[in-house]
SEMIDO-220063 format. One record per atom (N, C-alpha, C): x, y, z. Coordinates in pm, whole numbers. Each point is the difference from the previous one (the first is absolute). Layout:
# residues N
- X	Y	Z
...
//
This chain:
# residues 479
- 10624	-1453	-3090
- -57	-54	-124
- -144	-43	27
- -96	44	-86
- -142	-29	20
- -30	-143	-41
- -79	-63	91
- -38	-140	-26
- -115	0	-99
- 9	-74	-111
- -107	-12	-99
- -107	-93	52
- -131	27	-31
- -107	-89	48
- 12	-138	-63
- -45	-94	73
- 4	-138	-45
- -90	-15	-121
- 33	-80	-98
- -84	-16	-119
- -141	-44	31
- -17	-89	99
- -136	-47	33
- -83	114	59
- 64	86	79
- -71	114	58
- -45	96	-109
- 89	24	-97
- -36	88	-111
- -117	-58	-80
- -2	-126	-16
- -109	-66	-76
- -133	14	74
- 7	-18	133
- -122	12	80
- -53	143	-7
- 90	98	5
- -43	139	-8
- -63	30	-135
- 56	-58	-105
- -59	20	-131
- -140	-60	-8
- -17	-117	57
- -133	-62	-2
- -102	86	75
- 41	54	116
- -92	85	78
- -36	126	-78
- 99	60	-65
- -25	121	-78
- -92	-31	-117
- 22	-113	-64
- -85	-38	-112
- -144	-24	47
- -13	-63	116
- -136	-25	52
- -72	130	32
- 74	95	61
- -60	129	30
- -41	72	-127
- 83	-11	-103
- -34	63	-126
- -124	-61	-63
- -12	-131	10
- -118	-68	-54
- -126	40	78
- 14	9	133
- -114	43	82
- -42	142	-37
- 96	86	-22
- -31	137	-36
- -69	6	-135
- 50	-84	-93
- -65	-4	-131
- -145	-49	11
- -20	-102	84
- -136	-53	17
- -93	106	59
- 53	73	98
- -83	105	60
- -30	111	-101
- 96	32	-81
- -24	101	-101
- -105	-46	-101
- 5	-129	-32
- -100	-55	-91
- -139	7	63
- -7	-28	132
- -130	6	70
- -55	142	-6
- 87	96	30
- -43	140	0
- -37	46	-140
- 79	-47	-96
- -25	41	-139
- -136	-49	-46
- -39	-123	38
- -129	-54	-40
- -114	72	72
- 18	24	129
- -105	69	76
- -21	140	-52
- 110	73	-27
- -12	135	-52
- -59	2	-140
- 37	-99	-80
- -56	-8	-134
- -150	-23	3
- -45	-89	89
- -143	-26	13
- -73	123	52
- 62	69	95
- -62	122	52
- -9	108	-107
- 103	11	-81
- -1	100	-107
- -106	-33	-105
- -17	-129	-29
- -97	-40	-102
- -143	26	45
- -24	1	128
- -136	17	52
- -21	135	65
- 95	91	-12
- -8	126	75
- -118	85	-43
- -34	1	-124
- -105	89	-48
- -139	-59	4
- -17	-121	49
- -131	-67	-1
- -80	38	124
- -126	32	-19
- -88	40	112
- -120	-92	17
- -10	-103	-79
- -110	-96	12
- 55	-135	39
- -74	-69	84
- 50	-126	54
- 17	-104	-109
- -98	-16	-87
- 7	-106	-100
- 118	21	-94
- 19	124	-40
- 113	29	-88
- 132	-28	69
- 10	35	128
- 123	-26	75
- 25	-150	14
- -103	-78	30
- 18	-144	18
- 44	-66	-130
- -64	36	-112
- 38	-60	-129
- 142	40	-38
- 39	125	28
- 136	45	-32
- 103	-77	81
- -29	-26	127
- 92	-78	83
- 20	-138	-60
- -110	-65	-39
- 10	-134	-56
- 78	2	-133
- -28	95	-86
- 71	7	-128
- 147	31	19
- 33	92	90
- 139	40	20
- 82	-115	57
- -57	-72	101
- 73	-113	59
- 15	-113	-101
- -104	-23	-81
- 11	-106	-101
- 110	33	-101
- 11	127	-37
- 103	39	-97
- 139	-7	62
- 15	43	123
- 132	4	62
- 52	-139	35
- -91	-89	43
- 44	-132	46
- -24	-109	-103
- -62	31	-109
- -25	-101	-102
- -105	-101	41
- -97	43	78
- -104	-92	46
- -105	-17	-107
- -53	-121	-6
- -104	-29	-98
- -132	65	41
- -27	-3	129
- -125	59	47
- 25	54	141
- -49	122	24
- 9	63	132
- -142	37	42
- -40	-48	119
- -137	24	49
- 8	67	136
- -88	98	19
- -5	74	127
- -137	-21	62
- -1	-45	125
- -125	-23	73
- -6	84	127
- -120	48	35
- -23	82	120
- -95	-75	93
- 28	8	128
- -83	-65	101
- -128	81	19
- -114	-65	-24
- -130	60	23
- -77	-88	97
- -13	49	121
- -66	-82	100
- 88	-116	40
- -45	-121	-29
- 75	-120	36
- 68	-65	-120
- -23	52	-119
- 51	-64	-120
- 80	100	-83
- 91	-57	-82
- 82	80	-90
- -66	-1	-137
- -8	119	-60
- -58	14	-134
- 106	54	-95
- 12	-62	-117
- 93	48	-102
- -56	131	-56
- 82	105	2
- -44	131	-47
- 75	45	-124
- 116	-61	-28
- 78	43	-117
- 88	-114	-48
- 27	2	-133
- 85	-102	-62
- 66	66	-121
- 124	-35	-22
- 72	63	-112
- -66	-35	-133
- -3	99	-84
- -55	-13	-134
- -148	-44	3
- -72	36	106
- -141	-38	12
- -78	121	47
- -110	33	-69
- -79	116	37
- -113	-37	95
- -62	-111	-19
- -116	-36	80
- 20	-138	60
- -27	-12	129
- 15	-127	73
- -137	-64	13
- -14	-122	-48
- -123	-77	14
- 21	-104	110
- -60	25	115
- 25	-87	115
- -64	-137	-16
- -90	-14	-97
- -61	-131	-21
- 94	-97	-69
- 109	49	-54
- 95	-87	-70
- 70	-92	100
- 22	-122	-41
- 66	-97	87
- 141	44	34
- 71	60	-94
- 136	45	25
- 4	107	109
- -94	93	-5
- -3	108	102
- -25	-61	137
- -87	-97	9
- -28	-64	128
- 125	-70	55
- 73	-67	-89
- 122	-68	45
- 107	101	45
- 9	111	-71
- 97	103	42
- -39	55	137
- -130	25	22
- -45	53	130
- 25	-102	112
- -17	-129	-28
- 30	-101	102
- 148	2	36
- 87	13	-101
- 144	7	27
- 33	128	79
- -68	108	-29
- 23	123	76
- -43	-16	146
- -114	-61	22
- -47	-20	138
- 93	-93	76
- 57	-99	-71
- 98	-88	64
- 122	79	46
- 45	93	-81
- 114	85	37
- -37	94	113
- -120	58	-10
- -42	97	101
- -19	-66	136
- -56	-119	3
- -21	-69	127
- 132	-28	71
- 105	-33	-75
- 130	-29	61
- 86	124	20
- -41	111	-68
- 73	128	8
- 149	-24	-24
- 29	-67	-108
- 140	-32	-33
- 16	-3	-151
- 122	23	-45
- 32	-8	-143
- 3	-147	-41
- -74	-33	-105
- -13	-139	-44
- 60	-13	-141
- 80	-106	-16
- 58	-32	-131
- -41	-143	-34
- -30	-19	-125
- -27	-137	-46
- 54	-15	-142
- 80	-105	-24
- 41	-105	96
- 80	60	115
- -33	-42	125
- 61	57	118
- 137	-61	25
- 91	76	62
- 131	-55	35
- -13	-116	99
- 104	-78	10
- -3	-118	89
- -15	41	146
- 53	119	37
- -6	44	141
- -133	63	36
- -87	27	-95
- -127	67	29
- -97	-97	64
- -78	50	96
- -101	-83	68
- -138	63	-9
- -25	73	-109
- -127	67	-18
- -95	-88	-81
- -129	27	14
- -102	-73	-75
- -12	63	-138
- 10	-81	-103
- -5	52	-139
- -99	-80	-83
- -104	-52	61
- -95	-86	-72
- -72	79	-109
- -50	119	30
- -75	78	-99
- 94	52	-109
- 124	31	36
- 96	42	-102
- 29	-113	-97
- 14	-119	55
- 22	-116	-87
- -120	-24	-90
- -119	18	54
- -121	-18	-81
- -6	102	-112
- 45	123	28
- 0	103	-103
- 98	-34	-111
- 116	-54	34
- 100	-35	-102
- -47	-118	-82
- -73	-93	64
- -42	-121	-72
- -94	32	-115
- -65	116	4
- -92	36	-109
- 73	62	-118
- 128	30	17
- 77	62	-108
- 88	-104	-66
- 32	22	-122
- 86	-93	-73
- 145	42	15
- 88	-98	9
- 143	29	7
- 48	13	143
- 130	26	10
- 67	13	129
- -14	144	47
- -77	22	105
- -26	134	49
- 38	12	147
- 10	128	44
- 32	30	140
- -90	115	46
- -26	2	131
- -89	101	59
- 73	68	115
- -16	132	9
- 48	79	113
- -122	76	54
- -40	-26	123
- -114	66	66
- 52	81	118
- -23	130	-2
- 52	90	102
- -116	77	66
- -9	-1	134
- -106	78	68
- 24	150	-15
- -104	71	-20
- 4	146	-5
- -40	51	138
- 92	66	67
- -22	35	140
- -13	152	17
- -89	32	93
- -6	136	53
- -29	-13	150
- 105	-31	72
- -17	-40	139
- -34	-146	8
- -117	-37	-51
- -44	-139	-10
- -23	-30	-148
- -6	-128	-39
- -21	-34	-140
- -132	56	-52
- 5	68	-115
- -119	58	-60
- -20	-48	-143
- 92	-75	-53
- -12	-49	-136
- 114	-95	-34
- -1	-51	-122
- 101	-96	-45
- 33	30	-147
- 130	-13	-31
- 47	11	-139
- 56	-135	-42
- -51	-55	-110
- 47	-128	-54
- 65	24	-135
- 124	-51	-11
- 73	7	-127
- 20	-142	-51
- -38	-24	-123
- 13	-132	-60
- 107	9	-110
- 98	-93	8
- 113	-2	-94
- -6	-128	-83
- 40	14	-123
- 1	-116	-89
- 135	-69	10
- 16	-86	103
- 121	-78	16
- 109	74	75
- 94	-75	61
- 115	57	68
- -34	68	130
- -69	-71	89
- -42	60	126
- 118	42	86
- 107	-79	3
- 113	32	87
- 66	130	-41
- -3	31	-131
- 63	122	-46
- -79	123	43
- -126	-20	36
- -81	114	39
- -3	21	151
- 56	-90	78
- -4	17	145
- 79	121	43
- 98	40	-76
- 82	115	37
- -77	132	-18
- -111	-4	-73
- -76	122	-22
- -95	34	113
- -17	-89	100
- -99	23	105
- 31	125	81
- 130	23	29
- 35	118	79
- -32	128	-77
- 25	-2	-130
- -29	117	-82
- -150	29	-2
- -80	-107	-19
- -145	18	-4
- -52	43	137
- 59	-56	107
- -45	35	136
- 21	148	29
- 118	51	-36
- 27	143	22
- -98	85	-80
- -26	-41	-126
- -91	77	-84
- -143	-2	57
- -43	-118	49
- -134	-10	56
- -14	83	127
- 102	-6	87
- -7	79	124
- -5	149	-29
- 63	41	-112
- -1	142	-34
- -133	43	-59
- -60	-85	-82
- -120	39	-72
- -128	-34	76
- 6	-88	101
- -121	-48	69
- -80	112	66
- 60	95	74
- -82	105	64
- -82	81	-99
- 63	40	-112
- -73	79	-99
- -108	-82	-67
- 31	-126	-28
- -98	-89	-63
- -123	-15	88
- 19	-23	131
- -114	-22	89
- -76	129	27
- 70	114	-2
- -71	127	16
- -94	24	-117
- 49	-26	-122
- -88	16	-116
- -113	-101	3
- 29	-120	46
- -106	-102	8
- -111	44	96
- 40	66	110
- -99	43	100
- -79	121	-46
- 59	90	-80
- -66	126	-34
- -50	7	-143
- 48	-86	-89
- -40	6	-140
- -124	-86	-22
- -104	29	77
- -127	-71	-13
- -113	100	21
- -121	-38	-41
- -112	89	19
- -33	10	149
- -80	104	32
- -23	34	142
- -55	-117	80
- -96	-73	-56
- -61	-109	75
- 100	-109	35
- 88	-34	-94
- 100	-104	27
- 99	47	106
- 40	128	-8
- 91	51	103
- -66	0	138
- -126	40	3
- -71	3	128
- -13	-140	60
- -33	-97	-86
- -11	-137	49
- 134	-52	48
- 107	31	-72
- 132	-46	42
- 40	62	133
- -24	130	14
- 34	65	126
- -83	-55	116
- -128	-24	-29
- -87	-56	105
- 47	-138	39
- 40	-77	-99
- 50	-135	30
- 125	7	86
- 90	96	-32
- 121	14	81
- -31	40	143
- -94	95	16
- -36	41	135
- -65	-114	77
- -86	-75	-70
- -64	-113	68
- 101	-108	36
- 99	-18	-87
- 104	-98	31
- 77	41	125
- 29	131	11
- 66	46	122
- -90	-12	121
- -130	20	-24
- -94	-5	111
- -14	-139	58
- -6	-101	-88
- -22	-137	48
- 129	-80	3
- 111	63	-32
- 128	-71	0
- 51	-27	141
- 113	-68	9
- 51	-40	132
- 78	108	74
- 20	117	-60
- 80	104	65
- -89	91	85
- 63	70	96
- -69	95	88
- -122	-64	67
- 22	-112	63
- -111	-77	58
- -72	79	108
- 74	61	90
- -65	71	112
- -75	122	-49
- 55	71	-99
- -71	115	-54
- -132	-43	-64
- 4	-107	-76
- -122	-50	-64
- -100	-50	103
- 51	-69	102
- -90	-48	105
- -67	118	70
- 78	105	27
- -58	119	64
- -102	67	-91
- 31	7	-131
- -94	62	-94
- -130	-80	-9
- 12	-131	-2
- -120	-86	-4
- -81	18	127
- 69	5	114
- -71	20	127
- -72	134	3
- 67	104	-51
- -64	132	-4
- -120	-1	-95
- 14	-66	-114
- -111	-7	-95
- -119	-74	60
- 27	-111	67
- -109	-74	65
- -66	84	108
- 83	70	76
- -55	84	107
- -87	111	-57
- 46	65	-107
- -79	108	-60
- -130	-53	-60
- 7	-116	-65
- -122	-59	-54
- -99	-31	111
- 52	-55	109
- -87	-30	114
- -60	128	58
- 83	106	12
- -47	126	57
- -106	65	-88
- 13	-12	-134
- -93	67	-90
- -130	-76	-18
- 1	-133	18
- -119	-78	-30
- -62	-67	122
- 78	-29	103
- -56	-64	119
- -70	102	88
- -102	-44	72
- -77	87	87
- 15	-43	145
- -5	96	88
- 8	-25	143
- -96	89	74
- -14	-23	128
- -90	80	83
- 62	136	27
- -78	103	-26
- 44	138	23
- -44	40	140
- 97	41	82
- -27	37	139
- 20	150	19
- -93	59	74
- 17	137	47
- 68	-4	137
- 110	71	12
- 75	3	126
- -29	134	68
- -45	-5	126
- -34	123	72
- 18	-25	150
- 11	110	73
- 11	-6	146
- -140	-8	61
- -8	-62	117
- -129	-13	68
- 16	27	148
- -112	27	64
- -9	17	145
- -123	-75	47
- 13	-78	107
- -113	-74	54
- -87	92	84
- -129	-9	-22
- -96	81	75
- -113	-89	49
- -61	36	112
- -120	-74	45
- -119	35	-86
- -97	-88	-4
- -120	28	-78
- -84	110	62
- 5	11	135
- -70	108	71
- 98	67	95
- -22	127	24
- 84	74	94
- -81	114	61
- 14	18	130
- -73	106	70
- 100	98	60
- -27	127	-18
- 79	104	63
- -79	55	118
- 52	-15	119
- -66	45	122
- 45	142	28
- -99	94	1
- 32	142	15
- -48	50	136
- 52	116	39
- -42	63	126
- -145	47	-11
- -89	-37	95
- -141	38	-10
- -26	146	35
- 91	65	71
- -17	140	39
- 136	56	39
- 5	126	18
- 122	64	47
- 19	-32	147
- 116	-55	32
- 24	-36	139
- 144	-38	23
- 21	-79	108
- 134	-42	39
- -1	-151	24
- 113	-64	-35
- 11	-145	16
- 21	-31	148
- -88	-83	50
- 9	-39	142
- 76	-132	15
- -27	-99	-83
- 64	-131	10
- 0	-66	-137
- 100	-83	-24
- 13	-79	-123
- 3	-146	38
- -91	-80	-57
- -16	-140	41
- 67	-99	-95
- 33	39	-122
- 53	-96	-99
- 122	59	-68
- 73	-87	-66
- 116	38	-80
- -11	-66	-138
- 76	49	-99
- -4	-66	-132
- 36	-149	12
- -82	-81	-65
- 19	-144	5
- -97	-70	91
- -68	73	88
- -97	-62	90
- -128	-32	-74
- -57	-113	33
- -128	-39	-59
- -114	62	81
- -103	42	-69
- -113	65	65
- -129	-61	-51
- -107	23	75
- -133	-47	-37
- -87	122	-23
- -79	-5	-104
- -82	115	-37
- -97	36	111
- -6	130	35
- -93	58	96
- 19	-53	141
- 111	-72	24
- 22	-50	136
- 134	48	56
- 107	-17	-75
- 132	36	49
- 14	152	3
- 39	53	117
- 23	144	13
- 142	30	-45
- 11	92	-95
- 132	34	-53
- 66	109	82
- -77	101	36
- 54	112	78
- -113	71	70
- 35	80	101
- -97	81	73
- 39	146	-9
- -105	86	-12
- 21	144	1
- -57	58	130
- 59	111	43
- -51	67	121
- -141	51	-26
- -88	-21	103
- -141	42	-13
- -41	100	107
- 93	46	84
- -38	91	110
- -64	127	-54
- 58	59	-100
- -54	123	-56
- -135	-25	-63
- -15	-117	-65
- -128	-32	-62
- -108	-17	108
- 37	-62	109
- -98	-19	107
- -40	135	62
- 96	92	13
- -37	133	49
- -95	68	-96
- 30	-14	-130
- -90	60	-99
- -137	-68	3
- -2	-131	27
- -127	-71	10
- -81	49	119
- 67	21	114
- -71	50	120
- -57	138	-28
- 77	87	-66
- -50	134	-31
- -118	-9	-96
- 5	-91	-97
- -111	-15	-93
- -124	-53	69
- 19	-90	97
- -116	-51	76
- -65	111	82
- 88	85	60
- -57	111	80
- -79	93	-89
- 53	28	-119
- -72	87	-90
- -131	-65	-44
- 4	-128	-21
- -121	-69	-44
- -111	14	104
- 30	-25	128
- -103	7	103
- -46	144	20
- 94	96	-14
- -41	140	15
- -97	40	-110
- 29	-38	-126
- -90	33	-109
- -133	-74	13
- 2	-121	53
- -127	-72	17
- -88	69	103
- 65	50	108
- -76	72	102
- -60	128	-58
- 78	73	-81
- -52	121	-62
- -118	-32	-91
- 10	-113	-71
- -110	-37	-89
- -126	-32	80
- 14	-67	116
- -116	-34	82
- -65	126	56
- 82	97	46
- -55	124	54
- -74	76	-110
- 59	11	-116
- -66	73	-108
- -127	-68	-43
- -3	-133	1
- -122	-73	-38
- -109	26	103
- 39	4	130
- -100	23	105
- -57	141	-10
- 76	97	-39
- -45	139	-10
- -63	29	-135
- 5	-99	-89
- -62	20	-128
- 82	84	-96
- 124	13	28
- 89	76	-90
- 57	-97	-104
- -68	-4	-111
- 34	-98	-103
- 136	30	-61
- 32	123	-26
- 129	34	-62
- 116	-36	90
- -12	35	127
- 108	-34	93
- 14	-151	14
- -116	-70	-3
- 6	-146	11
- 75	-61	-121
- -25	49	-123
- 67	-53	-119
- 150	29	3
- 35	120	49
- 142	33	10
- 68	-91	99
- -64	-25	112
- 59	-88	101
- 9	-143	-50
- -105	-45	-76
- 6	-137	-57
- 116	-13	-99
- 20	100	-82
- 111	-7	-96
- 135	-4	73
- 18	79	101
- 124	-1	76
- 19	-134	70
- -109	-59	48
- 8	-130	67
- 40	-108	-101
- -55	3	-122
- 38	-98	-102
- 147	14	-38
- 51	121	-8
- 141	20	-30
- 88	-57	110
- -39	21	125
- 77	-57	111
- -5	-151	-2
- -114	-57	-40
- -12	-145	-7
- 92	-56	-110
- 3	68	-114
- 91	-44	-108
- 146	8	44
- 29	106	68
- 137	13	52
- 32	-112	95
- -94	-40	85
- 21	-110	95
- 22	-133	-74
- -81	-23	-108
- 17	-125	-77
- 138	-5	-66
- 46	112	-54
- 133	4	-61
- 108	-30	101
- -10	58	119
- 102	-23	103
- -4	-144	48
- -123	-57	11
- -9	-142	39
- 69	-90	-105
- -22	33	-128
- 60	-80	-107
- 152	14	2
- 52	119	20
- 144	21	5
- 61	-72	120
- -67	6	113
- 52	-71	119
- 0	-151	-25
- -104	-50	-71
- -5	-144	-30
- 112	-40	-95
- 35	90	-93
- 108	-31	-95
- 138	35	54
- 7	44	122
- 132	27	58
- 80	-129	12
- -68	-113	11
- 66	-131	-9
- 0	-40	-149
- 118	11	-62
- 9	-18	-145
- 4	-150	-33
- -88	-42	-91
- -9	-140	-41
- 1	-7	-153
- 25	-121	-52
- 8	-21	-144
- -130	-60	-51
- -45	45	-118
- -121	-60	-56
- 23	-138	-63
- 126	-39	-19
- 30	-130	-60
- 102	-74	87
- 0	-130	-12
- 99	-82	70
- 124	-14	-87
- 111	-18	67
- 123	-16	-75
- 121	26	86
- 101	61	-64
- 127	29	66
- 28	148	-13
- 55	59	105
- 39	140	-5
- 123	13	-90
- -14	77	-109
- 110	18	-93
- 89	118	41
- -60	113	30
- 76	118	43
- -72	62	119
- 72	80	78
- -59	69	113
- 73	-27	131
- 130	23	0
- 78	-16	123
- -5	134	77
- -104	11	87
- -27	127	70
- 45	-1	144
- 81	-96	39
- 41	-8	140
- 73	127	45
- 73	60	-87
- 76	119	36
- -83	128	-11
- -123	-11	-43
- -82	120	-18
- -108	15	106
- 12	-76	107
- -100	13	108
- 5	142	55
- -117	60	6
- -12	138	48
- 10	103	-110
- 34	-40	-119
- 11	97	-110
- -136	22	-63
- -21	115	-60
- -132	30	-59
- -19	-70	-134
- -124	-25	-30
- -41	-51	-131
- -117	83	-47
- -17	2	-131
- -107	81	-58
- -98	-90	-74
- -117	49	-13
- -104	-75	-68
- 45	-40	-139
- -4	-130	-30
- 38	-51	-132
- 143	-47	-11
- 83	22	103
- 137	-51	-4
- -1	-153	0
- 83	-60	-92
- 9	-146	-6
- 86	-48	115
- -58	-83	88
- 73	-52	115
- 49	-142	-24
- -81	-84	-63
- 36	-140	-24
- -46	-41	-139
- 72	-99	-55
- -46	-69	-122
- -12	-147	32
- -115	-53	-26
- -31	-139	34
- -44	-72	-126
- 47	-123	-17
- -38	-80	-116
- 11	-147	36
- -81	-83	-61
- 13	-145	21
- 120	-55	-76
- 69	-97	59
- 117	-59	-66
- -42	-82	-121
- -113	-61	4
- -50	-83	-109
- -137	51	-42
- -25	0	-133
- 93	-27	-110
- 76	126	-40
- 109	-20	-77
- 81	109	-52
- -12	5	-152
- 22	117	-56
- 3	17	-145
- 131	69	-36
- 40	-18	-124
- 123	64	-50
- -36	124	-80
- 60	112	36
- -15	123	-77
- 123	13	-88
- -20	-21	-129
- 111	-4	-96
- 3	132	-76
- 117	60	-8
- 17	126	-72
- 55	-30	-140
- -90	-3	-97
- 36	-34	-139
- 27	129	-76
- 112	5	-72
- 33	119	-79
- -104	24	-109
- -16	129	-35
- -101	33	-100
- 33	-60	-136
- 128	-32	-27
- 36	-63	-127
- -38	-148	-4
- -32	-58	116
- -34	-143	6
- -145	-27	36
- -73	102	43
- -133	-26	53
- -96	-53	-105
- 23	33	-129
- -90	-50	-104
- 6	-151	-14
- 108	-61	45
- 13	-146	-10
- -58	-71	123
- -35	75	104
- -57	-60	121
- -151	-10	-16
- -56	-115	28
- -142	-25	-11
- -52	-61	130
- -124	36	33
- -63	-59	118
- -17	-149	-24
- 39	-78	96
- -6	-146	-11
- 133	-64	-34
- 99	80	-47
- 132	-56	-30
- 67	-48	129
- 78	-104	-15
- 67	-58	115
- 149	33	-3
- 64	-21	112
- 141	27	12
- 55	-51	132
- 116	47	35
- 65	-38	125
- 67	122	61
- 28	-10	128
- 75	106	67
- 93	-63	102
- 105	74	30
- 99	-43	100
- 34	121	86
- -3	-19	130
- 28	110	92
- 150	14	20
- 39	119	43
- 142	23	29
- 44	-77	122
- -95	-34	90
- 36	-75	122
- 30	-145	-31
- -83	-62	-85
- 19	-141	-36
- -6	-13	-152
- 107	40	-70
- -4	-2	-147
- -11	-140	-58
- 32	-102	77
- -9	-135	-52
- -141	-56	-2
- -93	60	74
- -138	-46	4
- -83	78	-101
- -56	-69	-98
- -78	62	-106
- -148	-20	31
- -77	108	-11
- -142	-1	35
- -80	31	-126
- -104	-75	-25
- -85	24	-116
- -95	116	22
- -29	73	-108
- -91	114	7
- -93	-1	-121
- -109	78	12
- -94	20	-112
- -51	142	8
- 5	72	-112
- -41	140	-3
- -151	9	19
- -42	86	93
- -143	21	27
- -47	140	-36
- 92	97	-6
- -44	137	-26
- 118	80	-54
- -29	89	-92
- 100	91	-56
- -52	142	16
- 75	81	70
- -39	139	20
- 6	74	-134
- -107	67	-41
- 0	65	-132
- 82	127	-8
- 48	51	114
- 74	126	-2
- 141	-22	51
- 98	61	-69
- 140	-16	38
- 33	87	121
- 105	-41	68
- 53	77	112
- 151	12	-17
- 57	102	59
- 144	23	-8
- 65	-64	120
- 95	-87	-29
- 74	-68	106
- 147	-7	-41
- 85	60	81
- 143	6	-30
- 25	58	-138
- -68	109	-31
- 15	74	-126
- -40	-83	-122
- -86	-98	19
- -50	-82	-111
- -150	-13	10
- -64	-4	-117
- -144	-23	-3
- -28	-149	14
- -80	-35	99
- -35	-140	22
- -150	-12	19
- -50	-118	-30
- -139	-34	23
- -6	-104	112
- -89	25	96
- -15	-93	113
- -85	-119	-44
- 58	-116	9
- -67	-125	-36
- -11	-84	126
- -119	-46	29
- -22	-84	119
- -12	-145	-44
- 63	-87	78
- 1	-142	-34
- -25	-82	126
- -84	-102	-14
- -27	-91	111
- 110	-104	9
- 29	-44	123
- 105	-99	24
- -62	-139	8
- 74	-98	-50
- -44	-141	6
- 105	-81	75
- -45	-68	105
- 94	-79	79
- 99	86	75
- -49	111	56
- 90	91	71
- 50	-64	129
- 130	4	27
- 54	-56	125
- -39	85	120
- 16	-56	118
- -43	68	123
- 94	112	41
- 121	2	-53
- 96	102	44
- -17	134	-73
- -92	7	-94
- -21	127	-70
- -58	104	95
- 48	123	-17
- -47	112	81
- -29	119	-91
- -96	83	40
- -25	122	-78
- 124	88	-7
- 20	60	-116
- 115	88	-20
- 121	-68	-61
- 3	-134	-6
- 112	-69	-64
- 4	37	-148
- 122	10	-53
- 20	38	-139
- 84	-104	-73
- -1	10	-131
- 78	-92	-82
- -26	25	-147
- 16	-105	-80
- -15	9	-146
- -108	-97	-46
- -86	49	-88
- -108	-82	-55
- 24	-22	-149
- -39	-118	-46
- 6	-35	-143
- -139	-38	-45
- -54	78	-94
- -135	-22	-48
- 7	-58	-141
- -61	-116	-20
- -4	-61	-133
- -92	80	-90
- 52	48	-113
- -77	87	-90
- -9	-60	-140
- -20	-131	-8
- -15	-64	-130
- 132	-51	-56
- -7	-49	-124
- 117	-57	-66
- 45	93	-114
- 130	21	-5
- 60	81	-105
- 127	-68	-47
- 50	43	-116
- 129	-51	-49
- 111	54	88
- 102	-84	18
- 107	38	92
- 71	127	-45
- 19	18	-129
- 71	118	-47
- -80	125	33
- -133	-9	-3
- -84	114	38
- 11	27	148
- 1	-106	81
- 9	18	145
- 131	68	37
- 110	-43	-62
- 132	52	39
- 26	140	-54
- -58	35	-112
- 31	129	-62
- -113	102	14
- -108	-33	69
- -115	89	9
- 38	135	61
- 74	-4	111
- 38	125	66
- 88	87	-88
- 99	-61	-66
- 89	76	-87
- -74	57	-120
- -89	-79	-60
- -75	47	-117
- -90	116	38
- -68	-10	115
- -86	110	43
- 81	126	29
- 118	-17	58
- 84	117	28
- 45	67	-130
- 38	-81	-98
- 42	56	-129
- -117	71	-68
- -118	-59	7
- -116	63	-61
- -33	134	65
- 13	6	129
- -27	127	69
- 105	104	-36
- 126	-42	-14
- 105	96	-33
- -9	46	-145
- -29	-92	-90
- -5	33	-143
- -140	39	-45
- -98	-19	86
- -138	41	-26
- -58	-71	-122
- 3	-133	4
- -66	-76	-105
- -54	-129	59
//
């Protein structure tokens, strides 16, 4: 036999079913109102017409005495539509009071009722002020219009019976949430071009200076400051080029005649004194034999000249005199060659090249370079400036250089000469620029190399950094 449910249980189930049915009816009413409002405004394409229709439709459906719609513009709410009203005069005291009540609702972002329920803890000072200007027992319902964040306020004013209207808030809320996106889209686009442009610019600026994306904005500001500095600030423009240290004077000691190396007295790095230090000796035995033969010829021709003069043979005497003079010249040449067999330098300094120790006994020819001699002090820098940069180099410009041996020591320079003709070096056209050194340290040696920086005036930083790229593009595009 089946046990029948207890009467109290059946009663509780009936109450639950009734409550669910009432909730379903309420939801259907909410949907019915939202759909009705959407249907009433479906064909409208202008913002003002849509706003007035919303106010009129809600006033008719809810029995409100006055329905006002306000939109947030900047920091303040402005009334844009009111039921049964074509033109809004913002100078009217009533409009100002309505806007104050709207701003009160918008600031709290909450639904406001006045007279408010006992459990409400919202501020309703402006709503109360709005009611005080009307005669009779009235009630106010203020609802924020949201699209993500509050963008407007709808105020409904009822002539008495505020508690009876509290049940309509859910219906109005659903309707507002449904119609708000379309309303705000029309508000943003149903304006002339200038107003739309200003509104969009204001939105972009608000995003730009707002609290979001802090690091991105900080980076953008830093980049903007850097670009402004690069385009307007000026700095020293430097020409960067390779250099080689050279002595101010240099002598190349060559072989005075064809011969053989007898002895070598110096090596590279040895200090020498001009016209005193013997660098090397050449064999002179053959020269001395030639000198003896020339002397014998000289005396023989002189004797022939004396005999011809004594016999009165003038022609024979002249021939003998000419032969004697030739022998004398030959003797002077051999004496000079023997004297130069001890090779000396015309200048004092240091032997730069000429390690001939292994060439003793080997032949040399007239004009062969045997030694290079130069003074250690002073030195000059030979800078190889590219042909694309030489126009910026001027005589008298100053700069610095650093050697590869001691890159930490910077030496001052000043341009003294610019070679007017280019030379090819490492498959590049370069101009030889000579620069004097200032405060040169004692460890500098001829032949040292490094990098030189020549100050070539002041230019904007953006020009300095992009000069090479711009010139390359111009050469490729031919403009």
